[in-house]
N, CA, C, O and the ligand as a Tripos MOL2 file, in Angstrom:
@<TRIPOS>MOLECULE
protein
  313   311    79     0     0
PROTEIN
NO_CHARGES

@<TRIPOS>ATOM
      1 N          32.1840   -3.1720   20.8950 N.3       1 MET1
      2 CA         30.8670   -2.6810   20.4890 C.3       1 MET1
      3 C          29.8680   -2.8300   21.6410 C.2       1 MET1
      4 O          29.8990   -3.8130   22.3810 O.2       1 MET1
      5 N          28.9990   -1.8540   21.7780 N.am      2 LEU2
      6 CA         27.9930   -1.8780   22.8390 C.3       2 LEU2
      7 C          27.0070   -3.0210   22.6180 C.2       2 LEU2
      8 O          26.7350   -3.4020   21.4790 O.2       2 LEU2
      9 N          26.4840   -3.5550   23.6910 N.am      3 THR3
     10 CA         25.3410   -4.4590   23.5570 C.3       3 THR3
     11 C          24.0860   -3.5960   23.4310 C.2       3 THR3
     12 O          24.1130   -2.3980   23.7150 O.2       3 THR3
     13 N          22.9890   -4.2190   23.0030 N.am      4 CYS4
     14 CA         21.7400   -3.4600   22.8590 C.3       4 CYS4
     15 C          21.3080   -2.8610   24.1940 C.2       4 CYS4
     16 O          20.7820   -1.7500   24.2510 O.2       4 CYS4
     17 N          21.5390   -3.6170   25.2610 N.am      5 LYS5
     18 CA         21.1460   -3.1490   26.5800 C.3       5 LYS5
     19 C          21.9250   -1.8830   26.9620 C.2       5 LYS5
     20 O          21.3630   -0.9200   27.4830 O.2       5 LYS5
     21 N          23.2330   -1.9150   26.6870 N.am      6 GLU6
     22 CA         24.0600   -0.7400   26.9870 C.3       6 GLU6
     23 C          23.6440    0.4410   26.1100 C.2       6 GLU6
     24 O          23.6440    1.5960   26.5350 O.2       6 GLU6
     25 N          23.2970    0.1110   24.8950 N.am      7 GLN7
     26 CA         22.8600    1.1250   23.9500 C.3       7 GLN7
     27 C          21.5880    1.8200   24.4450 C.2       7 GLN7
     28 O          21.4890    3.0470   24.4570 O.2       7 GLN7
     29 N          20.6170    0.9900   24.8520 N.am      8 VAL8
     30 CA         19.3380    1.5300   25.3300 C.3       8 VAL8
     31 C          19.5600    2.4070   26.5640 C.2       8 VAL8
     32 O          18.9330    3.4550   26.7140 O.2       8 VAL8
     33 N          20.4610    1.9610   27.4430 N.am      9 ALA9
     34 CA         20.7430    2.7260   28.6560 C.3       9 ALA9
     35 C          21.2970    4.1120   28.3340 C.2       9 ALA9
     36 O          21.1340    5.0410   29.1250 O.2       9 ALA9
     37 N          21.9440    4.2600   27.1900 N.am     10 ARG10
     38 CA         22.5420    5.5430   26.8100 C.3      10 ARG10
     39 C          21.6390    6.3820   25.9170 C.2      10 ARG10
     40 O          21.9510    7.5340   25.6120 O.2      10 ARG10
     41 N          20.5110    5.7940   25.4990 N.am     11 SER11
     42 CA         19.6850    6.4400   24.4770 C.3      11 SER11
     43 C          19.2260    7.8430   24.8380 C.2      11 SER11
     44 O          19.3590    8.7670   24.0350 O.2      11 SER11
     45 N          18.6800    8.0100   26.0550 N.am     12 SER12
     46 CA         18.1190    9.3170   26.3550 C.3      12 SER12
     47 C          19.2350   10.3470   26.5080 C.2      12 SER12
     48 O          19.0670   11.5030   26.1210 O.2      12 SER12
     49 N          20.3700    9.9380   27.0690 N.am     13 ASP13
     50 CA         21.5070   10.8560   27.1560 C.3      13 ASP13
     51 C          22.0100   11.2110   25.7680 C.2      13 ASP13
     52 O          22.4090   12.3450   25.5040 O.2      13 ASP13
     53 N          21.9840   10.2260   24.8900 N.am     14 TYR14
     54 CA         22.4070   10.4610   23.5110 C.3      14 TYR14
     55 C          21.5200   11.5210   22.8570 C.2      14 TYR14
     56 O          22.0100   12.4600   22.2310 O.2      14 TYR14
     57 N          20.1990   11.3500   23.0140 N.am     15 LEU15
     58 CA         19.2600   12.2910   22.4020 C.3      15 LEU15
     59 C          19.3540   13.6670   23.0500 C.2      15 LEU15
     60 O          19.1340   14.6850   22.3930 O.2      15 LEU15
     61 N          19.6810   13.6950   24.3320 N.am     16 ASP16
     62 CA         19.8190   14.9760   25.0280 C.3      16 ASP16
     63 C          21.1810   15.6150   24.8000 C.2      16 ASP16
     64 O          21.4290   16.7330   25.2510 O.2      16 ASP16
     65 N          22.0660   14.9080   24.1000 N.am     17 GLY17
     66 CA         23.4000   15.4360   23.8560 C.3      17 GLY17
     67 C          24.2720   15.4280   25.1060 C.2      17 GLY17
     68 O          25.1670   16.2610   25.2470 O.2      17 GLY17
     69 N          24.0110   14.4900   26.0100 N.am     18 GLN18
     70 CA         24.7210   14.4590   27.2890 C.3      18 GLN18
     71 C          25.9400   13.5310   27.2820 C.2      18 GLN18
     72 O          26.6890   13.4810   28.2570 O.2      18 GLN18
     73 N          26.1350   12.8050   26.1940 N.am     19 LEU19
     74 CA         27.2230   11.8300   26.1830 C.3      19 LEU19
     75 C          28.5570   12.4740   25.8290 C.2      19 LEU19
     76 O          28.6090   13.4980   25.1490 O.2      19 LEU19
     77 N          29.6260   11.8590   26.3020 N.am     20 SER20
     78 CA         30.9520   12.2990   25.9040 C.3      20 SER20
     79 C          31.1650   11.9420   24.4290 C.2      20 SER20
     80 O          30.4430   11.1230   23.8580 O.2      20 SER20
     81 N          32.1550   12.5670   23.8420 N.am     21 PHE21
     82 CA         32.4530   12.3260   22.4270 C.3      21 PHE21
     83 C          32.6430   10.8400   22.1530 C.2      21 PHE21
     84 O          32.1170   10.2990   21.1790 O.2      21 PHE21
     85 N          33.4050   10.1890   23.0320 N.am     22 ARG22
     86 CA         33.7120    8.7750   22.8790 C.3      22 ARG22
     87 C          32.4440    7.9090   22.9460 C.2      22 ARG22
     88 O          32.2650    6.9870   22.1500 O.2      22 ARG22
     89 N          31.5840    8.2210   23.8960 N.am     23 GLU23
     90 CA         30.3560    7.4400   24.0460 C.3      23 GLU23
     91 C          29.4050    7.6620   22.8690 C.2      23 GLU23
     92 O          28.7210    6.7470   22.4100 O.2      23 GLU23
     93 N          29.3890    8.8970   22.4030 N.am     24 ARG24
     94 CA         28.5410    9.2010   21.2490 C.3      24 ARG24
     95 C          28.9890    8.3770   20.0440 C.2      24 ARG24
     96 O          28.1640    7.8470   19.2990 O.2      24 ARG24
     97 N          30.2840    8.2780   19.8670 N.am     25 LEU25
     98 CA         30.8150    7.4570   18.7750 C.3      25 LEU25
     99 C          30.4040    5.9980   18.9310 C.2      25 LEU25
    100 O          30.0280    5.3350   17.9640 O.2      25 LEU25
    101 N          30.4810    5.5110   20.1690 N.am     26 MET26
    102 CA         30.1060    4.1200   20.4190 C.3      26 MET26
    103 C          28.6320    3.8890   20.0920 C.2      26 MET26
    104 O          28.2690    2.8690   19.5050 O.2      26 MET26
    105 N          27.7940    4.8400   20.4740 N.am     27 VAL27
    106 CA         26.3580    4.7280   20.1880 C.3      27 VAL27
    107 C          26.1280    4.7560   18.6760 C.2      27 VAL27
    108 O          25.3780    3.9370   18.1430 O.2      27 VAL27
    109 N          26.7710    5.6930   17.9910 N.am     28 ARG28
    110 CA         26.6010    5.7850   16.5360 C.3      28 ARG28
    111 C          27.0430    4.5100   15.8560 C.2      28 ARG28
    112 O          26.4000    4.0270   14.9240 O.2      28 ARG28
    113 N          28.1440    3.9720   16.3330 N.am     29 HIS29
    114 CA         28.6740    2.7410   15.7740 C.3      29 HIS29
    115 C          27.6510    1.6160   15.9400 C.2      29 HIS29
    116 O          27.3940    0.8580   15.0050 O.2      29 HIS29
    117 N          27.0830    1.5180   17.1160 N.am     30 HIS30
    118 CA         26.0750    0.4870   17.3580 C.3      30 HIS30
    119 C          24.8680    0.6900   16.4400 C.2      30 HIS30
    120 O          24.3540   -0.2620   15.8540 O.2      30 HIS30
    121 N          24.4280    1.9410   16.3250 N.am     31 LEU31
    122 CA         23.2470    2.2280   15.5120 C.3      31 LEU31
    123 C          23.4680    1.8640   14.0440 C.2      31 LEU31
    124 O          22.5380    1.4720   13.3410 O.2      31 LEU31
    125 N          24.7100    2.0000   13.6000 N.am     32 MET32
    126 CA         25.0240    1.6640   12.2130 C.3      32 MET32
    127 C          24.7520    0.1950   11.9250 C.2      32 MET32
    128 O          24.3630   -0.1780   10.8180 O.2      32 MET32
    129 N          24.9650   -0.6310   12.9460 N.am     33 PHE33
    130 CA         24.8690   -2.0740   12.7190 C.3      33 PHE33
    131 C          23.5910   -2.6900   13.2840 C.2      33 PHE33
    132 O          23.3320   -3.8720   13.0620 O.2      33 PHE33
    133 N          22.8070   -1.9270   13.9940 N.am     34 CYS34
    134 CA         21.6740   -2.5170   14.6970 C.3      34 CYS34
    135 C          20.3600   -1.8160   14.3390 C.2      34 CYS34
    136 O          20.0350   -0.7770   14.9140 O.2      34 CYS34
    137 N          19.6100   -2.3790   13.3960 N.am     35 PRO35
    138 CA         18.3420   -1.7730   12.9800 C.3      35 PRO35
    139 C          17.3420   -1.6520   14.1270 C.2      35 PRO35
    140 O          16.5510   -0.7080   14.1690 O.2      35 PRO35
    141 N          17.3760   -2.6010   15.0500 N.am     36 ASN36
    142 CA         16.4370   -2.5440   16.1760 C.3      36 ASN36
    143 C          16.6420   -1.2840   17.0080 C.2      36 ASN36
    144 O          15.6910   -0.5840   17.3560 O.2      36 ASN36
    145 N          17.9010   -1.0170   17.3150 N.am     37 CYS37
    146 CA         18.1910    0.1650   18.1250 C.3      37 CYS37
    147 C          17.9670    1.4470   17.3290 C.2      37 CYS37
    148 O          17.6060    2.4800   17.8940 O.2      37 CYS37
    149 N          18.1810    1.3780   16.0200 N.am     38 ARG38
    150 CA         17.8730    2.5450   15.1890 C.3      38 ARG38
    151 C          16.4020    2.8890   15.3150 C.2      38 ARG38
    152 O          16.0280    4.0500   15.4730 O.2      38 ARG38
    153 N          15.5650    1.8410   15.2390 N.am     39 ARG39
    154 CA         14.1220    2.0610   15.3410 C.3      39 ARG39
    155 C          13.7760    2.6060   16.7230 C.2      39 ARG39
    156 O          12.9510    3.5090   16.8560 O.2      39 ARG39
    157 N          14.4100    2.0530   17.7390 N.am     40 PHE40
    158 CA         14.1590    2.4770   19.1140 C.3      40 PHE40
    159 C          14.4930    3.9650   19.2970 C.2      40 PHE40
    160 O          13.7110    4.7270   19.8660 O.2      40 PHE40
    161 N          15.6690    4.3570   18.8020 N.am     41 ILE41
    162 CA         16.0980    5.7540   18.9120 C.3      41 ILE41
    163 C          15.1320    6.6760   18.1700 C.2      41 ILE41
    164 O          14.8020    7.7660   18.6380 O.2      41 ILE41
    165 N          14.6890    6.2120   17.0060 N.am     42 ARG42
    166 CA         13.7750    7.0360   16.2250 C.3      42 ARG42
    167 C          12.4700    7.2470   16.9970 C.2      42 ARG42
    168 O          11.9290    8.3520   17.0220 O.2      42 ARG42
    169 N          11.9730    6.1870   17.6200 N.am     43 GLN43
    170 CA         10.7330    6.3020   18.3760 C.3      43 GLN43
    171 C          10.9030    7.2230   19.5790 C.2      43 GLN43
    172 O          10.0280    8.0300   19.8920 O.2      43 GLN43
    173 N          12.0540    7.0850   20.2510 N.am     44 MET44
    174 CA         12.3140    7.9510   21.4080 C.3      44 MET44
    175 C          12.3670    9.4090   20.9920 C.2      44 MET44
    176 O          11.8590   10.2900   21.6860 O.2      44 MET44
    177 N          12.9960    9.6470   19.8410 N.am     45 ARG45
    178 CA         13.1310   11.0220   19.3600 C.3      45 ARG45
    179 C          11.7550   11.6040   19.0540 C.2      45 ARG45
    180 O          11.4590   12.7500   19.3910 O.2      45 ARG45
    181 N          10.9140   10.7850   18.4030 N.am     46 LEU46
    182 CA          9.5460   11.1980   18.0940 C.3      46 LEU46
    183 C           8.7750   11.5270   19.3630 C.2      46 LEU46
    184 O           8.0650   12.5300   19.4400 O.2      46 LEU46
    185 N           8.9330   10.6550   20.3600 N.am     47 MET47
    186 CA          8.2140   10.8270   21.6050 C.3      47 MET47
    187 C           8.6490   12.1240   22.2860 C.2      47 MET47
    188 O           7.8210   12.8780   22.7970 O.2      47 MET47
    189 N           9.9520   12.3700   22.2860 N.am     48 GLN48
    190 CA         10.4650   13.6040   22.9020 C.3      48 GLN48
    191 C           9.9060   14.8310   22.1930 C.2      48 GLN48
    192 O           9.5140   15.8120   22.8250 O.2      48 GLN48
    193 N           9.8780   14.7500   20.8560 N.am     49 ALA49
    194 CA          9.3650   15.8760   20.0790 C.3      49 ALA49
    195 C           7.8940   16.1000   20.3890 C.2      49 ALA49
    196 O           7.4420   17.2380   20.5170 O.2      49 ALA49
    197 N           7.1500   15.0040   20.5090 N.am     50 THR50
    198 CA          5.7250   15.0980   20.8220 C.3      50 THR50
    199 C           5.5180   15.7200   22.1940 C.2      50 THR50
    200 O           4.6640   16.5880   22.3720 O.2      50 THR50
    201 N           6.3120   15.2640   23.1670 N.am     51 LEU51
    202 CA          6.1810   15.7840   24.5240 C.3      51 LEU51
    203 C           6.4900   17.2730   24.5620 C.2      51 LEU51
    204 O           5.8200   18.0460   25.2460 O.2      51 LEU51
    205 N           7.5230   17.6590   23.8100 N.am     52 ARG52
    206 CA          7.9020   19.0690   23.7870 C.3      52 ARG52
    207 C           6.8240   19.9190   23.1380 C.2      52 ARG52
    208 O           6.6210   21.0760   23.5060 O.2      52 ARG52
    209 N           6.1240   19.3200   22.1510 N.am     53 ALA53
    210 CA          5.1120   20.0770   21.4160 C.3      53 ALA53
    211 C           3.8270   20.2440   22.2130 C.2      53 ALA53
    212 O           2.9940   21.0930   21.8950 O.2      53 ALA53
    213 N           3.6710   19.4210   23.2610 N.am     54 MET54
    214 CA          2.4380   19.4920   24.0300 C.3      54 MET54
    215 C           2.4840   20.6560   25.0030 C.2      54 MET54
    216 O           3.5340   20.9650   25.5660 O.2      54 MET54
    217 N           1.3410   21.3000   25.1960 N.am     55 PRO55
    218 CA          1.2780   22.3850   26.1870 C.3      55 PRO55
    219 C           1.5050   21.8330   27.5950 C.2      55 PRO55
    220 O           1.2580   20.6560   27.8560 O.2      55 PRO55
    221 N           1.9700   22.6840   28.4870 N.am     56 GLU56
    222 CA          2.2380   22.2670   29.8690 C.3      56 GLU56
    223 C           0.9940   21.6740   30.5060 C.2      56 GLU56
    224 O           1.0300   20.5920   31.0920 O.2      56 GLU56
    225 N          -0.1120   22.4080   30.3780 N.am     57 GLU57
    226 CA         -1.3750   21.9370   30.9330 C.3      57 GLU57
    227 C          -2.2530   21.4790   29.7830 C.2      57 GLU57
    228 O          -2.4070   22.1980   28.7950 O.2      57 GLU57
    229 N          -2.8210   20.3070   29.8980 N.am     58 PRO58
    230 CA         -3.7390   19.8850   28.8390 C.3      58 PRO58
    231 C          -4.8950   20.8630   28.7390 C.2      58 PRO58
    232 O          -5.4350   21.2950   29.7570 O.2      58 PRO58
    233 N          -5.2800   21.2140   27.5170 N.am     59 VAL59
    234 CA         -6.3280   22.2070   27.3270 C.3      59 VAL59
    235 C          -7.6660   21.6530   27.7810 C.2      59 VAL59
    236 O          -8.4540   22.3450   28.4260 O.2      59 VAL59
    237 N          -7.9120   20.4050   27.4380 N.am     60 VAL60
    238 CA         -9.1290   19.7500   27.9270 C.3      60 VAL60
    239 C          -8.7230   18.4760   28.6530 C.2      60 VAL60
    240 O          -7.7330   17.8290   28.3120 O.2      60 VAL60
    241 N          -9.5130   18.1370   29.6570 N.am     61 GLY61
    242 CA         -9.2580   16.9080   30.3800 C.3      61 GLY61
    243 C          -9.6340   15.7110   29.5290 C.2      61 GLY61
    244 O         -10.3620   15.8300   28.5440 O.2      61 GLY61
    245 N          -9.1270   14.5630   29.9240 N.am     62 VAL62
    246 CA         -9.4140   13.3390   29.1780 C.3      62 VAL62
    247 C         -10.9150   13.0470   29.1900 C.2      62 VAL62
    248 O         -11.4830   12.6240   28.1820 O.2      62 VAL62
    249 N         -11.5470   13.2760   30.3380 N.am     63 ASP63
    250 CA        -12.9830   13.0240   30.4470 C.3      63 ASP63
    251 C         -13.7670   13.8980   29.4710 C.2      63 ASP63
    252 O         -14.6720   13.4420   28.7720 O.2      63 ASP63
    253 N         -13.3830   15.1670   29.4530 N.am     64 GLU64
    254 CA        -14.0810   16.1010   28.5820 C.3      64 GLU64
    255 C         -13.9020   15.7060   27.1220 C.2      64 GLU64
    256 O         -14.8280   15.7920   26.3160 O.2      64 GLU64
    257 N         -12.6830   15.2700   26.8040 N.am     65 LEU65
    258 CA        -12.3750   14.8530   25.4440 C.3      65 LEU65
    259 C         -13.2230   13.6430   25.0440 C.2      65 LEU65
    260 O         -13.7820   13.5990   23.9480 O.2      65 LEU65
    261 N         -13.3080   12.6780   25.9370 N.am     66 ALA66
    262 CA        -14.0970   11.4750   25.6710 C.3      66 ALA66
    263 C         -15.5640   11.8410   25.4830 C.2      66 ALA66
    264 O         -16.2470   11.3190   24.6010 O.2      66 ALA66
    265 N         -16.0250   12.7420   26.3270 N.am     67 GLU67
    266 CA        -17.4110   13.2130   26.2620 C.3      67 GLU67
    267 C         -17.6830   13.8710   24.9060 C.2      67 GLU67
    268 O         -18.7050   13.6280   24.2640 O.2      67 GLU67
    269 N         -16.7290   14.7130   24.4960 N.am     68 ARG68
    270 CA        -16.8660   15.4270   23.2390 C.3      68 ARG68
    271 C         -16.9050   14.4490   22.0590 C.2      68 ARG68
    272 O         -17.7220   14.5920   21.1490 O.2      68 ARG68
    273 N         -16.0180   13.4640   22.0890 N.am     69 LEU69
    274 CA        -15.9700   12.4580   21.0220 C.3      69 LEU69
    275 C         -17.2830   11.6870   20.9570 C.2      69 LEU69
    276 O         -17.8160   11.4240   19.8780 O.2      69 LEU69
    277 N         -17.7870   11.3330   22.1210 N.am     70 ALA70
    278 CA        -19.0320   10.5660   22.1840 C.3      70 ALA70
    279 C         -20.1800   11.3730   21.5850 C.2      70 ALA70
    280 O         -21.0080   10.8340   20.8500 O.2      70 ALA70
    281 N         -20.2250   12.6690   21.9020 N.am     71 SER71
    282 CA        -21.3300   13.4700   21.3850 C.3      71 SER71
    283 C         -21.1700   13.6940   19.8770 C.2      71 SER71
    284 O         -22.1590   13.7770   19.1490 O.2      71 SER71
    285 N         -19.9130   13.7920   19.4120 N.am     72 GLU72
    286 CA        -19.6700   13.8730   17.9650 C.3      72 GLU72
    287 C         -20.2210   12.6370   17.2650 C.2      72 GLU72
    288 O         -20.8780   12.7280   16.2280 O.2      72 GLU72
    289 N         -19.9390   11.4880   17.8530 N.am     73 GLN73
    290 CA        -20.3960   10.2260   17.2540 C.3      73 GLN73
    291 C         -21.9160   10.1680   17.2460 C.2      73 GLN73
    292 O         -22.5210    9.6850   16.2890 O.2      73 GLN73
    293 N         -22.5330   10.6640   18.3210 N.am     74 ARG74
    294 CA        -23.9900   10.6600   18.3820 C.3      74 ARG74
    295 C         -24.5510   11.5340   17.2670 C.2      74 ARG74
    296 O         -25.5350   11.1810   16.6160 O.2      74 ARG74
    297 N         -23.9060   12.6830   17.0600 N.am     75 LYS75
    298 CA        -24.3470   13.6160   16.0300 C.3      75 LYS75
    299 C         -24.3510   12.9380   14.6500 C.2      75 LYS75
    300 O         -25.2930   13.0640   13.8680 O.2      75 LYS75
    301 N         -23.2320   12.1990   14.3870 N.am     76 HIS76
    302 CA        -23.1140   11.5870   13.0730 C.3      76 HIS76
    303 C         -24.1260   10.4770   12.8590 C.2      76 HIS76
    304 O         -24.5180   10.1800   11.7310 O.2      76 HIS76
    305 N         -24.5490    9.8620   13.9750 N.am     77 ARG77
    306 CA        -25.4560    8.7340   13.8250 C.3      77 ARG77
    307 C         -26.8700    9.2120   13.4930 C.2      77 ARG77
    308 O         -27.6230    8.5190   12.8090 O.2      77 ARG77
    309 N         -27.2280   10.4140   13.9890 N.am     78 ASP78
    310 CA        -28.6020   10.8760   13.7500 C.3      78 ASP78
    311 C         -28.8470   11.3130   12.3080 C.2      78 ASP78
    312 O         -29.9570   11.7230   11.9670 O.2      78 ASP78
    313 ZN         21.1530   -2.7530   19.3060 Zn       79 ZN79
@<TRIPOS>BOND
     1     1     2 1
     2     2     3 1
     3     3     4 2
     4     3     5 am
     5     5     6 1
     6     6     7 1
     7     7     8 2
     8     7     9 am
     9     9    10 1
    10    10    11 1
    11    11    12 2
    12    11    13 am
    13    13    14 1
    14    14    15 1
    15    15    16 2
    16    15    17 am
    17    17    18 1
    18    18    19 1
    19    19    20 2
    20    19    21 am
    21    21    22 1
    22    22    23 1
    23    23    24 2
    24    23    25 am
    25    25    26 1
    26    26    27 1
    27    27    28 2
    28    27    29 am
    29    29    30 1
    30    30    31 1
    31    31    32 2
    32    31    33 am
    33    33    34 1
    34    34    35 1
    35    35    36 2
    36    35    37 am
    37    37    38 1
    38    38    39 1
    39    39    40 2
    40    39    41 am
    41    41    42 1
    42    42    43 1
    43    43    44 2
    44    43    45 am
    45    45    46 1
    46    46    47 1
    47    47    48 2
    48    47    49 am
    49    49    50 1
    50    50    51 1
    51    51    52 2
    52    51    53 am
    53    53    54 1
    54    54    55 1
    55    55    56 2
    56    55    57 am
    57    57    58 1
    58    58    59 1
    59    59    60 2
    60    59    61 am
    61    61    62 1
    62    62    63 1
    63    63    64 2
    64    63    65 am
    65    65    66 1
    66    66    67 1
    67    67    68 2
    68    67    69 am
    69    69    70 1
    70    70    71 1
    71    71    72 2
    72    71    73 am
    73    73    74 1
    74    74    75 1
    75    75    76 2
    76    75    77 am
    77    77    78 1
    78    78    79 1
    79    79    80 2
    80    79    81 am
    81    81    82 1
    82    82    83 1
    83    83    84 2
    84    83    85 am
    85    85    86 1
    86    86    87 1
    87    87    88 2
    88    87    89 am
    89    89    90 1
    90    90    91 1
    91    91    92 2
    92    91    93 am
    93    93    94 1
    94    94    95 1
    95    95    96 2
    96    95    97 am
    97    97    98 1
    98    98    99 1
    99    99   100 2
   100    99   101 am
   101   101   102 1
   102   102   103 1
   103   103   104 2
   104   103   105 am
   105   105   106 1
   106   106   107 1
   107   107   108 2
   108   107   109 am
   109   109   110 1
   110   110   111 1
   111   111   112 2
   112   111   113 am
   113   113   114 1
   114   114   115 1
   115   115   116 2
   116   115   117 am
   117   117   118 1
   118   118   119 1
   119   119   120 2
   120   119   121 am
   121   121   122 1
   122   122   123 1
   123   123   124 2
   124   123   125 am
   125   125   126 1
   126   126   127 1
   127   127   128 2
   128   127   129 am
   129   129   130 1
   130   130   131 1
   131   131   132 2
   132   131   133 am
   133   133   134 1
   134   134   135 1
   135   135   136 2
   136   135   137 am
   137   137   138 1
   138   138   139 1
   139   139   140 2
   140   139   141 am
   141   141   142 1
   142   142   143 1
   143   143   144 2
   144   143   145 am
   145   145   146 1
   146   146   147 1
   147   147   148 2
   148   147   149 am
   149   149   150 1
   150   150   151 1
   151   151   152 2
   152   151   153 am
   153   153   154 1
   154   154   155 1
   155   155   156 2
   156   155   157 am
   157   157   158 1
   158   158   159 1
   159   159   160 2
   160   159   161 am
   161   161   162 1
   162   162   163 1
   163   163   164 2
   164   163   165 am
   165   165   166 1
   166   166   167 1
   167   167   168 2
   168   167   169 am
   169   169   170 1
   170   170   171 1
   171   171   172 2
   172   171   173 am
   173   173   174 1
   174   174   175 1
   175   175   176 2
   176   175   177 am
   177   177   178 1
   178   178   179 1
   179   179   180 2
   180   179   181 am
   181   181   182 1
   182   182   183 1
   183   183   184 2
   184   183   185 am
   185   185   186 1
   186   186   187 1
   187   187   188 2
   188   187   189 am
   189   189   190 1
   190   190   191 1
   191   191   192 2
   192   191   193 am
   193   193   194 1
   194   194   195 1
   195   195   196 2
   196   195   197 am
   197   197   198 1
   198   198   199 1
   199   199   200 2
   200   199   201 am
   201   201   202 1
   202   202   203 1
   203   203   204 2
   204   203   205 am
   205   205   206 1
   206   206   207 1
   207   207   208 2
   208   207   209 am
   209   209   210 1
   210   210   211 1
   211   211   212 2
   212   211   213 am
   213   213   214 1
   214   214   215 1
   215   215   216 2
   216   215   217 am
   217   217   218 1
   218   218   219 1
   219   219   220 2
   220   219   221 am
   221   221   222 1
   222   222   223 1
   223   223   224 2
   224   223   225 am
   225   225   226 1
   226   226   227 1
   227   227   228 2
   228   227   229 am
   229   229   230 1
   230   230   231 1
   231   231   232 2
   232   231   233 am
   233   233   234 1
   234   234   235 1
   235   235   236 2
   236   235   237 am
   237   237   238 1
   238   238   239 1
   239   239   240 2
   240   239   241 am
   241   241   242 1
   242   242   243 1
   243   243   244 2
   244   243   245 am
   245   245   246 1
   246   246   247 1
   247   247   248 2
   248   247   249 am
   249   249   250 1
   250   250   251 1
   251   251   252 2
   252   251   253 am
   253   253   254 1
   254   254   255 1
   255   255   256 2
   256   255   257 am
   257   257   258 1
   258   258   259 1
   259   259   260 2
   260   259   261 am
   261   261   262 1
   262   262   263 1
   263   263   264 2
   264   263   265 am
   265   265   266 1
   266   266   267 1
   267   267   268 2
   268   267   269 am
   269   269   270 1
   270   270   271 1
   271   271   272 2
   272   271   273 am
   273   273   274 1
   274   274   275 1
   275   275   276 2
   276   275   277 am
   277   277   278 1
   278   278   279 1
   279   279   280 2
   280   279   281 am
   281   281   282 1
   282   282   283 1
   283   283   284 2
   284   283   285 am
   285   285   286 1
   286   286   287 1
   287   287   288 2
   288   287   289 am
   289   289   290 1
   290   290   291 1
   291   291   292 2
   292   291   293 am
   293   293   294 1
   294   294   295 1
   295   295   296 2
   296   295   297 am
   297   297   298 1
   298   298   299 1
   299   299   300 2
   300   299   301 am
   301   301   302 1
   302   302   303 1
   303   303   304 2
   304   303   305 am
   305   305   306 1
   306   306   307 1
   307   307   308 2
   308   307   309 am
   309   309   310 1
   310   310   311 1
   311   311   312 2
@<TRIPOS>SUBSTRUCTURE
     1 MET1         2 RESIDUE 1 A MET
     2 LEU2         6 RESIDUE 1 A LEU
     3 THR3        10 RESIDUE 1 A THR
     4 CYS4        14 RESIDUE 1 A CYS
     5 LYS5        18 RESIDUE 1 A LYS
     6 GLU6        22 RESIDUE 1 A GLU
     7 GLN7        26 RESIDUE 1 A GLN
     8 VAL8        30 RESIDUE 1 A VAL
     9 ALA9        34 RESIDUE 1 A ALA
    10 ARG10       38 RESIDUE 1 A ARG
    11 SER11       42 RESIDUE 1 A SER
    12 SER12       46 RESIDUE 1 A SER
    13 ASP13       50 RESIDUE 1 A ASP
    14 TYR14       54 RESIDUE 1 A TYR
    15 LEU15       58 RESIDUE 1 A LEU
    16 ASP16       62 RESIDUE 1 A ASP
    17 GLY17       66 RESIDUE 1 A GLY
    18 GLN18       70 RESIDUE 1 A GLN
    19 LEU19       74 RESIDUE 1 A LEU
    20 SER20       78 RESIDUE 1 A SER
    21 PHE21       82 RESIDUE 1 A PHE
    22 ARG22       86 RESIDUE 1 A ARG
    23 GLU23       90 RESIDUE 1 A GLU
    24 ARG24       94 RESIDUE 1 A ARG
    25 LEU25       98 RESIDUE 1 A LEU
    26 MET26      102 RESIDUE 1 A MET
    27 VAL27      106 RESIDUE 1 A VAL
    28 ARG28      110 RESIDUE 1 A ARG
    29 HIS29      114 RESIDUE 1 A HIS
    30 HIS30      118 RESIDUE 1 A HIS
    31 LEU31      122 RESIDUE 1 A LEU
    32 MET32      126 RESIDUE 1 A MET
    33 PHE33      130 RESIDUE 1 A PHE
    34 CYS34      134 RESIDUE 1 A CYS
    35 PRO35      138 RESIDUE 1 A PRO
    36 ASN36      142 RESIDUE 1 A ASN
    37 CYS37      146 RESIDUE 1 A CYS
    38 ARG38      150 RESIDUE 1 A ARG
    39 ARG39      154 RESIDUE 1 A ARG
    40 PHE40      158 RESIDUE 1 A PHE
    41 ILE41      162 RESIDUE 1 A ILE
    42 ARG42      166 RESIDUE 1 A ARG
    43 GLN43      170 RESIDUE 1 A GLN
    44 MET44      174 RESIDUE 1 A MET
    45 ARG45      178 RESIDUE 1 A ARG
    46 LEU46      182 RESIDUE 1 A LEU
    47 MET47      186 RESIDUE 1 A MET
    48 GLN48      190 RESIDUE 1 A GLN
    49 ALA49      194 RESIDUE 1 A ALA
    50 THR50      198 RESIDUE 1 A THR
    51 LEU51      202 RESIDUE 1 A LEU
    52 ARG52      206 RESIDUE 1 A ARG
    53 ALA53      210 RESIDUE 1 A ALA
    54 MET54      214 RESIDUE 1 A MET
    55 PRO55      218 RESIDUE 1 A PRO
    56 GLU56      222 RESIDUE 1 A GLU
    57 GLU57      226 RESIDUE 1 A GLU
    58 PRO58      230 RESIDUE 1 A PRO
    59 VAL59      234 RESIDUE 1 A VAL
    60 VAL60      238 RESIDUE 1 A VAL
    61 GLY61      242 RESIDUE 1 A GLY
    62 VAL62      246 RESIDUE 1 A VAL
    63 ASP63      250 RESIDUE 1 A ASP
    64 GLU64      254 RESIDUE 1 A GLU
    65 LEU65      258 RESIDUE 1 A LEU
    66 ALA66      262 RESIDUE 1 A ALA
    67 GLU67      266 RESIDUE 1 A GLU
    68 ARG68      270 RESIDUE 1 A ARG
    69 LEU69      274 RESIDUE 1 A LEU
    70 ALA70      278 RESIDUE 1 A ALA
    71 SER71      282 RESIDUE 1 A SER
    72 GLU72      286 RESIDUE 1 A GLU
    73 GLN73      290 RESIDUE 1 A GLN
    74 ARG74      294 RESIDUE 1 A ARG
    75 LYS75      298 RESIDUE 1 A LYS
    76 HIS76      302 RESIDUE 1 A HIS
    77 ARG77      306 RESIDUE 1 A ARG
    78 ASP78      310 RESIDUE 1 A ASP
    79 ZN79       313 GROUP 0 **** ****
């Protein structure tokens, strides 16, 4: 059985479908018994999905966003 460290090292390849059949089985086997790694894989998958959903170029810069939020807050206070 894989150690957690070995499991983590294979995680992104696992999610990308890059592992061999044998390695995929080993990862699945580990995930069956290890709630920590299950949670880790789930978070990685979420993160990948989020990254894919984001546009290539941010529509607004972080500064502009912060500025906008600040002015929204000012509006609500008045
Ligand atoms: Zn583990």
